[in-house]
C-alpha atoms as a printed R data frame, in Angstrom:
    type eleno elety resid chain resno       x      y      z
1   ATOM     1    CA   MET     A     1   0.000  0.000  0.000
2   ATOM     2    CA   ASP     A     2   1.518  3.355 -0.942
3   ATOM     3    CA   ILE     A     3   1.655  6.492  1.173
4   ATOM     4    CA   LEU     A     4  -1.162  8.184 -0.754
5   ATOM     5    CA   GLN     A     5  -3.483  5.356  0.233
6   ATOM     6    CA   ASP     A     6  -2.231  5.593  3.828
7   ATOM     7    CA   GLU     A     7  -2.871  9.324  3.959
8   ATOM     8    CA   ALA     A     8  -6.363  8.641  2.602
9   ATOM     9    CA   LEU     A     9  -6.824  6.104  5.409
10  ATOM    10    CA   PHE     A    10  -5.990  8.625  8.122
11  ATOM    11    CA   ALA     A    11  -8.014 11.378  6.501
12  ATOM    12    CA   GLY     A    12 -10.862  8.880  6.270
13  ATOM    13    CA   LEU     A    13 -10.672  8.109  9.975
14  ATOM    14    CA   LYS     A    14 -11.172 11.746 10.817
15  ATOM    15    CA   ALA     A    15 -13.987 12.071  8.290
16  ATOM    16    CA   LEU     A    16 -15.642  8.933  9.648
17  ATOM    17    CA   ALA     A    17 -15.690 10.223 13.205
18  ATOM    18    CA   GLU     A    18 -16.804 13.681 12.159
19  ATOM    19    CA   SER     A    19 -19.588 12.483  9.837
20  ATOM    20    CA   ALA     A    20 -21.812 11.732 12.842
21  ATOM    21    CA   PHE     A    21 -21.751 15.414 13.768
22  ATOM    22    CA   PRO     A    22 -23.119 17.902 14.449
23  ATOM    23    CA   LYS     A    23 -25.185 16.147 17.111
24  ATOM    24    CA   HIS     A    24 -28.104 18.006 18.721
25  ATOM    25    CA   CYS     A    25 -29.680 17.677 22.153
26  ATOM    26    CA   LYS     A    26 -33.421 17.707 21.553
27  ATOM    27    CA   ASN     A    27 -34.047 18.809 25.139
28  ATOM    28    CA   CYS     A    28 -31.957 21.999 25.356
29  ATOM    29    CA   GLY     A    29 -30.885 22.534 21.741
30  ATOM    30    CA   ARG     A    30 -27.165 22.329 22.527
31  ATOM    31    CA   ILE     A    31 -25.083 21.450 19.468
32  ATOM    32    CA   PHE     A    32 -21.998 19.240 19.606
33  ATOM    33    CA   GLU     A    33 -19.908 20.007 16.529
34  ATOM    34    CA   SER     A    34 -17.410 17.132 16.869
35  ATOM    35    CA   ALA     A    35 -16.837 13.802 18.612
36  ATOM    36    CA   GLU     A    36 -14.165 15.473 20.721
37  ATOM    37    CA   GLN     A    37 -16.554 18.199 21.881
38  ATOM    38    CA   PHE     A    38 -19.318 15.640 22.485
39  ATOM    39    CA   LEU     A    39 -17.118 13.526 24.762
40  ATOM    40    CA   ARG     A    40 -15.512 16.537 26.451
41  ATOM    41    CA   GLU     A    41 -18.764 18.385 27.209
42  ATOM    42    CA   THR     A    42 -21.002 15.457 28.139
43  ATOM    43    CA   ARG     A    43 -20.542 13.111 31.062
44  ATOM    44    CA   LYS     A    44 -20.991  9.461 31.834
45  ATOM    45    CA   ILE     A    45 -24.491  8.487 32.876
46  ATOM    46    CA   ASP     A    46 -23.119  6.411 35.741
47  ATOM    47    CA   GLN     A    47 -19.566  6.826 37.027
48  ATOM    48    CA   LYS     A    48 -19.347  3.067 37.690
49  ATOM    49    CA   ARG     A    49 -20.065  2.127 34.071
50  ATOM    50    CA   SER     A    50 -18.547  3.055 30.720
51  ATOM    51    CA   GLY     A    51 -21.774  4.171 29.039
52  ATOM    52    CA   LEU     A    52 -21.099  1.705 26.240
53  ATOM    53    CA   LYS     A    53 -23.625 -0.954 25.368
54  ATOM    54    CA   GLN     A    54 -23.172 -3.774 22.929
55  ATOM    55    CA   SER     A    55 -26.211 -4.355 20.807
56  ATOM    56    CA   TRP     A    56 -27.051 -6.162 17.576
57  ATOM    57    CA   ASP     A    57 -28.220 -4.767 14.269
58  ATOM    58    CA   ASP     A    58 -30.887 -6.313 12.040
59  ATOM    59    CA   ASN     A    59 -28.272 -8.659 10.546
60  ATOM    60    CA   ASP     A    60 -27.113 -9.874 13.986
61  ATOM    61    CA   VAL     A    61 -23.906 -7.880 13.672
62  ATOM    62    CA   PRO     A    62 -22.689 -6.434 16.979
63  ATOM    63    CA   ILE     A    63 -22.703 -2.653 17.288
64  ATOM    64    CA   VAL     A    64 -21.718 -0.306 20.098
65  ATOM    65    CA   GLU     A    65 -24.071  2.292 21.491
66  ATOM    66    CA   VAL     A    66 -22.610  5.206 23.487
67  ATOM    67    CA   TYR     A    67 -24.762  6.840 26.147
68  ATOM    68    CA   ARG     A    68 -23.764 10.223 27.617
69  ATOM    69    CA   ASN     A    69 -25.540 12.948 29.567
70  ATOM    70    CA   CYS     A    70 -25.812 16.433 28.134
71  ATOM    71    CA   PRO     A    71 -25.096 19.228 30.657
72  ATOM    72    CA   CYS     A    72 -28.882 19.802 30.747
73  ATOM    73    CA   GLY     A    73 -29.307 16.238 32.081
74  ATOM    74    CA   SER     A    74 -30.790 14.725 28.932
75  ATOM    75    CA   THR     A    75 -29.365 11.361 27.891
76  ATOM    76    CA   LEU     A    76 -27.849 11.288 24.404
77  ATOM    77    CA   MET     A    77 -27.056  8.158 22.456
78  ATOM    78    CA   ASP     A    78 -24.385  8.065 19.806
79  ATOM    79    CA   PHE     A    79 -25.135  6.015 16.689
80  ATOM    80    CA   PHE     A    80 -21.638  6.080 15.177
81  ATOM    81    CA   SER     A    81 -21.760  2.445 14.217
82  ATOM    82    CA   ASP     A    82 -25.498  1.930 13.889
83  ATOM    83    CA   ARG     A    83 -25.871  0.047 10.607
84  ATOM    84    CA   ARG     A    84 -29.589  0.807 10.483
85  ATOM    85    CA   ASP     A    85 -28.971  4.520  9.915
86  ATOM    86    CA   LEU     A    86 -30.162  4.903  6.339
87  ATOM    87    CA   SER     A    87 -29.744  8.675  6.202
88  ATOM    88    CA   GLN     A    88 -27.284 10.176  3.727
89  ATOM    89    CA   ASN     A    89 -24.719 10.622  6.533
90  ATOM    90    CA   GLY     A    90 -25.348  7.103  7.826
91  ATOM    91    CA   LEU     A    91 -24.823  5.536  4.405
92  ATOM    92    CA   ALA     A    92 -21.666  7.614  3.877
93  ATOM    93    CA   ARG     A    93 -20.350  6.466  7.293
94  ATOM    94    CA   ARG     A    94 -20.998  2.813  6.441
95  ATOM    95    CA   GLU     A    95 -19.239  3.139  3.098
96  ATOM    96    CA   LYS     A    96 -16.239  4.933  4.648
97  ATOM    97    CA   PHE     A    97 -16.064  2.376  7.475
98  ATOM    98    CA   GLY     A    98 -15.966 -0.468  4.937
99  ATOM    99    CA   LYS     A    99 -13.184  1.198  2.951
100 ATOM   100    CA   LEU     A   100 -11.149  1.856  6.075
101 ATOM   101    CA   MET     A   101 -11.607 -1.745  7.210
102 ATOM   102    CA   GLY     A   102 -10.304 -2.923  3.823
103 ATOM   103    CA   GLN     A   103  -7.252 -0.662  4.065
104 ATOM   104    CA   LEU     A   104  -6.364 -1.833  7.566
105 ATOM   105    CA   ILE     A   105  -6.824 -5.473  6.573
106 ATOM   106    CA   ALA     A   106  -4.551 -4.829  3.566
107 ATOM   107    CA   HIS     A   107  -1.931 -3.723  6.112
108 ATOM   108    CA   GLY     A   108  -2.172 -7.205  7.641
109 ATOM   109    CA   TRP     A   109  -4.545 -6.453 10.485
110 ATOM   110    CA   GLN     A   110  -7.062 -9.053 11.615
111 ATOM   111    CA   HIS     A   111 -10.701 -8.130 10.908
112 ATOM   112    CA   ASP     A   112 -11.665 -7.957 14.599
113 ATOM   113    CA   THR     A   113  -8.653 -5.797 15.480
114 ATOM   114    CA   ALA     A   114  -9.313 -3.362 12.633
115 ATOM   115    CA   ARG     A   115 -12.973 -3.071 13.602
116 ATOM   116    CA   ALA     A   116 -12.204 -2.557 17.294
117 ATOM   117    CA   GLU     A   117  -9.660  0.175 16.535
118 ATOM   118    CA   LEU     A   118 -12.011  1.975 14.139
119 ATOM   119    CA   LEU     A   119 -14.766  1.854 16.743
120 ATOM   120    CA   LYS     A   120 -12.385  3.468 19.242
121 ATOM   121    CA   VAL     A   121 -11.896  6.350 16.823
122 ATOM   122    CA   LEU     A   122 -15.645  6.633 16.341
123 ATOM   123    CA   ARG     A   123 -16.121  6.943 20.097
124 ATOM   124    CA   GLY     A   124 -13.545  9.720 20.196
125 ATOM   125    CA   GLU     A   125 -10.980  7.502 21.891
126 ATOM   126    CA   LYS     A   126  -7.309  7.218 21.063
127 ATOM   127    CA   SER     A   127  -6.196  4.231 18.995
128 ATOM   128    CA   GLU     A   128  -2.586  3.433 19.777
129 ATOM   129    CA   LEU     A   129  -2.433  0.905 16.930
130 ATOM   130    CA   ILE     A   130  -3.636  3.391 14.328
131 ATOM   131    CA   GLU     A   131  -1.257  6.045 15.650
132 ATOM   132    CA   GLN     A   132   1.634  3.542 15.450
133 ATOM   133    CA   LEU     A   133   0.689  2.663 11.874
134 ATOM   134    CA   ARG     A   134   0.586  6.309 10.902
135 ATOM   135    CA   ALA     A   135   3.934  7.033 12.586
136 ATOM   136    CA   ALA     A   136   5.524  4.069 10.772
137 ATOM   137    CA   GLN     A   137   4.153  5.236  7.431
138 ATOM   138    CA   LEU     A   138   5.321  8.818  8.006
139 ATOM   139    CA   SER     A   139   8.769  7.551  9.004
140 ATOM   140    CA   LYS     A   140   8.922  5.386  5.885
141 ATOM   141    CA   THR     A   141   7.955  8.363  3.728
142 ATOM   142    CA   ASN     A   142  10.467 10.680  5.401
143 ATOM   143    CA   ASN     A   143  13.270  8.110  5.006
144 ATOM   144    CA   GLY     A   144  12.395  7.660  1.352
145 ATOM   145    CA   ASN     A   145  12.592 11.406  0.699
146 ATOM   146    CA   GLN     A   146  16.130 11.781  2.025
C-alpha cells in the first residue's frame, strides 16, 4: 500500500468520526460540533459504568451504542456504528467504514482488530495501533525522501 493510500486512510478516519456530527440535544438545543466536543462536554451516565452498550443490528452484527448525559441532564445516544442509519450521513459512514476496514486489513490487520480500533476512533478515543501505523508510514515516507 503506498503512502497516498495511507494518507487517505488517516483522513478517512477523521472524516468517519466527524460524519456523525453535528449532534443536537433535543431537550436543550445544545449542538456538539465534533466527537471530541461531544465527549468533552457530556458526562458518563453512571460513574461506575462506561456508558457503552453492545447491541445487535438487524443482521445480527454487533454494534456499540454510546450513552452520555448532556449538561442539561438529557441522555444522548451516539449512533456512530449503527448500521440501520439509512440517512445520507449514515450511508456515507458505512461506506467509509468499509473502505477503512479494507485498508487496515490490507496492512495485515485481523478483521476484529481493525474493527475494534475503528470503533475506538468513532467513540472519540485514542487508537494506539492506528497512531503507530501512521507514525511508521510517516517515518517510511520521510526516510524515502532523504
